[in-house]
ROLOTOR-643818 format. One record per residue (C-alpha): x, y, z; residue in three letters. Coordinates in Angstrom, 1 decimal, decimal comma, always signed. Layout:
// residues N
<pt x="X" y="Y" z="Z" rest="ALA"/>
...
END
This chain:
// residues 111
<pt x="-105,8" y="+56,8" z="+25,5" rest="MET"/>
<pt x="-108,3" y="+59,2" z="+23,9" rest="ALA"/>
<pt x="-111,7" y="+59,1" z="+23,6" rest="GLY"/>
<pt x="-113,4" y="+57,7" z="+19,9" rest="TRP"/>
<pt x="-117,0" y="+57,6" z="+18,4" rest="TYR"/>
<pt x="-119,0" y="+54,4" z="+18,0" rest="GLU"/>
<pt x="-121,6" y="+54,0" z="+15,4" rest="ILE"/>
<pt x="-123,7" y="+51,6" z="+15,8" rest="SER"/>
<pt x="-127,2" y="+50,2" z="+14,6" rest="LEU"/>
<pt x="-130,6" y="+50,5" z="+16,3" rest="ALA"/>
<pt x="-133,1" y="+47,3" z="+16,4" rest="SER"/>
<pt x="-135,7" y="+49,3" z="+14,2" rest="ASP"/>
<pt x="-132,9" y="+49,9" z="+11,7" rest="GLY"/>
<pt x="-131,4" y="+53,4" z="+12,0" rest="GLN"/>
<pt x="-128,2" y="+55,2" z="+12,9" rest="PHE"/>
<pt x="-126,9" y="+56,3" z="+15,9" rest="ARG"/>
<pt x="-123,4" y="+57,4" z="+17,5" rest="PHE"/>
<pt x="-121,9" y="+57,2" z="+21,0" rest="VAL"/>
<pt x="-118,7" y="+59,5" z="+21,6" rest="LEU"/>
<pt x="-116,9" y="+57,2" z="+24,3" rest="LYS"/>
<pt x="-113,9" y="+58,0" z="+26,7" rest="ALA"/>
<pt x="-110,8" y="+56,9" z="+26,7" rest="GLY"/>
<pt x="-111,6" y="+54,8" z="+29,3" rest="ASN"/>
<pt x="-114,6" y="+53,3" z="+27,2" rest="GLY"/>
<pt x="-117,2" y="+54,5" z="+29,4" rest="GLU"/>
<pt x="-120,0" y="+56,5" z="+27,4" rest="PRO"/>
<pt x="-120,2" y="+60,0" z="+27,6" rest="ILE"/>
<pt x="-122,9" y="+61,5" z="+24,9" rest="LEU"/>
<pt x="-125,4" y="+59,6" z="+23,0" rest="THR"/>
<pt x="-126,9" y="+61,0" z="+19,8" rest="SER"/>
<pt x="-130,8" y="+60,9" z="+18,2" rest="GLU"/>
<pt x="-131,7" y="+58,0" z="+15,7" rest="LEU"/>
<pt x="-130,5" y="+59,2" z="+12,6" rest="TYR"/>
<pt x="-132,1" y="+57,5" z="+8,8" rest="LYS"/>
<pt x="-129,0" y="+57,4" z="+7,2" rest="ALA"/>
<pt x="-124,9" y="+56,3" z="+8,6" rest="LYS"/>
<pt x="-124,4" y="+59,7" z="+6,5" rest="ALA"/>
<pt x="-126,6" y="+61,7" z="+8,9" rest="SER"/>
<pt x="-124,6" y="+60,0" z="+11,8" rest="ALA"/>
<pt x="-121,3" y="+61,5" z="+10,3" rest="HIS"/>
<pt x="-122,6" y="+64,6" z="+9,8" rest="ASN"/>
<pt x="-123,7" y="+64,1" z="+13,9" rest="GLY"/>
<pt x="-120,1" y="+63,3" z="+14,6" rest="ILE"/>
<pt x="-118,4" y="+66,6" z="+12,5" rest="GLU"/>
<pt x="-120,9" y="+68,9" z="+14,5" rest="SER"/>
<pt x="-119,6" y="+67,7" z="+17,8" rest="VAL"/>
<pt x="-116,1" y="+67,6" z="+16,6" rest="GLN"/>
<pt x="-117,0" y="+71,2" z="+15,4" rest="LYS"/>
<pt x="-119,1" y="+72,4" z="+18,9" rest="ASN"/>
<pt x="-117,8" y="+70,4" z="+21,8" rest="CYS"/>
<pt x="-114,9" y="+72,9" z="+23,0" rest="THR"/>
<pt x="-117,8" y="+75,8" z="+23,3" rest="ASP"/>
<pt x="-118,9" y="+75,6" z="+26,9" rest="ASP"/>
<pt x="-122,5" y="+77,8" z="+25,5" rest="GLN"/>
<pt x="-123,2" y="+75,1" z="+23,1" rest="ARG"/>
<pt x="-123,8" y="+73,1" z="+26,8" rest="TYR"/>
<pt x="-127,3" y="+72,9" z="+28,0" rest="ASP"/>
<pt x="-127,0" y="+72,1" z="+31,7" rest="ARG"/>
<pt x="-130,2" y="+70,2" z="+33,0" rest="LEU"/>
<pt x="-132,5" y="+68,5" z="+35,3" rest="GLU"/>
<pt x="-134,6" y="+65,4" z="+34,9" rest="ALA"/>
<pt x="-137,6" y="+64,9" z="+36,3" rest="LYS"/>
<pt x="-136,1" y="+62,2" z="+39,1" rest="ASN"/>
<pt x="-133,9" y="+65,5" z="+39,7" rest="GLY"/>
<pt x="-130,7" y="+63,8" z="+37,9" rest="LYS"/>
<pt x="-128,3" y="+66,5" z="+36,4" rest="PRO"/>
<pt x="-127,6" y="+65,9" z="+32,8" rest="TYR"/>
<pt x="-126,4" y="+68,0" z="+29,9" rest="PHE"/>
<pt x="-126,9" y="+68,4" z="+26,0" rest="ASN"/>
<pt x="-124,7" y="+69,6" z="+23,6" rest="LEU"/>
<pt x="-126,6" y="+71,6" z="+21,0" rest="LYS"/>
<pt x="-125,4" y="+72,8" z="+17,6" rest="ALA"/>
<pt x="-125,4" y="+77,0" z="+16,5" rest="ALA"/>
<pt x="-128,4" y="+76,4" z="+15,5" rest="ASN"/>
<pt x="-129,6" y="+75,2" z="+18,7" rest="HIS"/>
<pt x="-130,7" y="+71,5" z="+17,5" rest="GLN"/>
<pt x="-129,6" y="+69,1" z="+19,9" rest="ILE"/>
<pt x="-126,8" y="+67,3" z="+18,9" rest="ILE"/>
<pt x="-126,4" y="+64,5" z="+21,4" rest="GLY"/>
<pt x="-127,2" y="+64,1" z="+25,0" rest="THR"/>
<pt x="-125,2" y="+62,5" z="+28,2" rest="SER"/>
<pt x="-126,3" y="+60,4" z="+30,8" rest="GLN"/>
<pt x="-127,8" y="+61,0" z="+34,0" rest="PHE"/>
<pt x="-125,4" y="+61,9" z="+36,8" rest="TYR"/>
<pt x="-125,2" y="+62,1" z="+40,8" rest="ALA"/>
<pt x="-124,4" y="+65,3" z="+41,1" rest="SER"/>
<pt x="-123,5" y="+69,0" z="+39,3" rest="GLU"/>
<pt x="-120,5" y="+68,2" z="+39,8" rest="GLN"/>
<pt x="-120,3" y="+64,9" z="+38,0" rest="SER"/>
<pt x="-122,5" y="+66,1" z="+35,0" rest="ARG"/>
<pt x="-119,6" y="+69,1" z="+34,8" rest="GLU"/>
<pt x="-116,7" y="+66,5" z="+35,1" rest="LYS"/>
<pt x="-118,8" y="+64,7" z="+32,3" rest="GLY"/>
<pt x="-119,3" y="+68,4" z="+30,4" rest="ILE"/>
<pt x="-114,8" y="+68,2" z="+30,8" rest="GLU"/>
<pt x="-114,8" y="+65,0" z="+29,0" rest="SER"/>
<pt x="-117,1" y="+65,7" z="+25,8" rest="VAL"/>
<pt x="-114,9" y="+68,9" z="+26,0" rest="LYS"/>
<pt x="-111,4" y="+67,3" z="+25,7" rest="THR"/>
<pt x="-113,0" y="+63,7" z="+23,3" rest="ASN"/>
<pt x="-115,1" y="+65,3" z="+21,3" rest="GLY"/>
<pt x="-112,4" y="+66,8" z="+19,0" rest="VAL"/>
<pt x="-111,4" y="+62,9" z="+18,2" rest="SER"/>
<pt x="-111,5" y="+61,8" z="+14,8" rest="THR"/>
<pt x="-111,5" y="+58,2" z="+15,7" rest="VAL"/>
<pt x="-114,8" y="+56,8" z="+14,6" rest="ILE"/>
<pt x="-115,3" y="+53,2" z="+15,2" rest="LYS"/>
<pt x="-118,4" y="+51,7" z="+12,8" rest="ASP"/>
<pt x="-119,9" y="+48,4" z="+14,3" rest="ILE"/>
<pt x="-122,7" y="+48,4" z="+12,1" rest="THR"/>
<pt x="-121,2" y="+45,4" z="+10,0" rest="THR"/>
END
């Protein structure tokens, strides 16, 4: 099963999207947006940038856990991954975003 995007509403009324792998696991989470249209624009940016390896910043959290950010051409962060147990796991997460990020399936669970 292919991945999909899920748009949800945060407790403060803002919108976010999560890219989910075919097994339903979240692989990329967006920032919060004031408008649903902005969340859709963020999804379009993931679709456009996810296959370019240069768009991924491979980082390490303060607790030592690897994670990554996907950035647009203007260097703005589009989405952030979860924390991983190893750099190898982080690379698998990036590959999953490259594979699933081109999905056009969007599930809106805000209503």
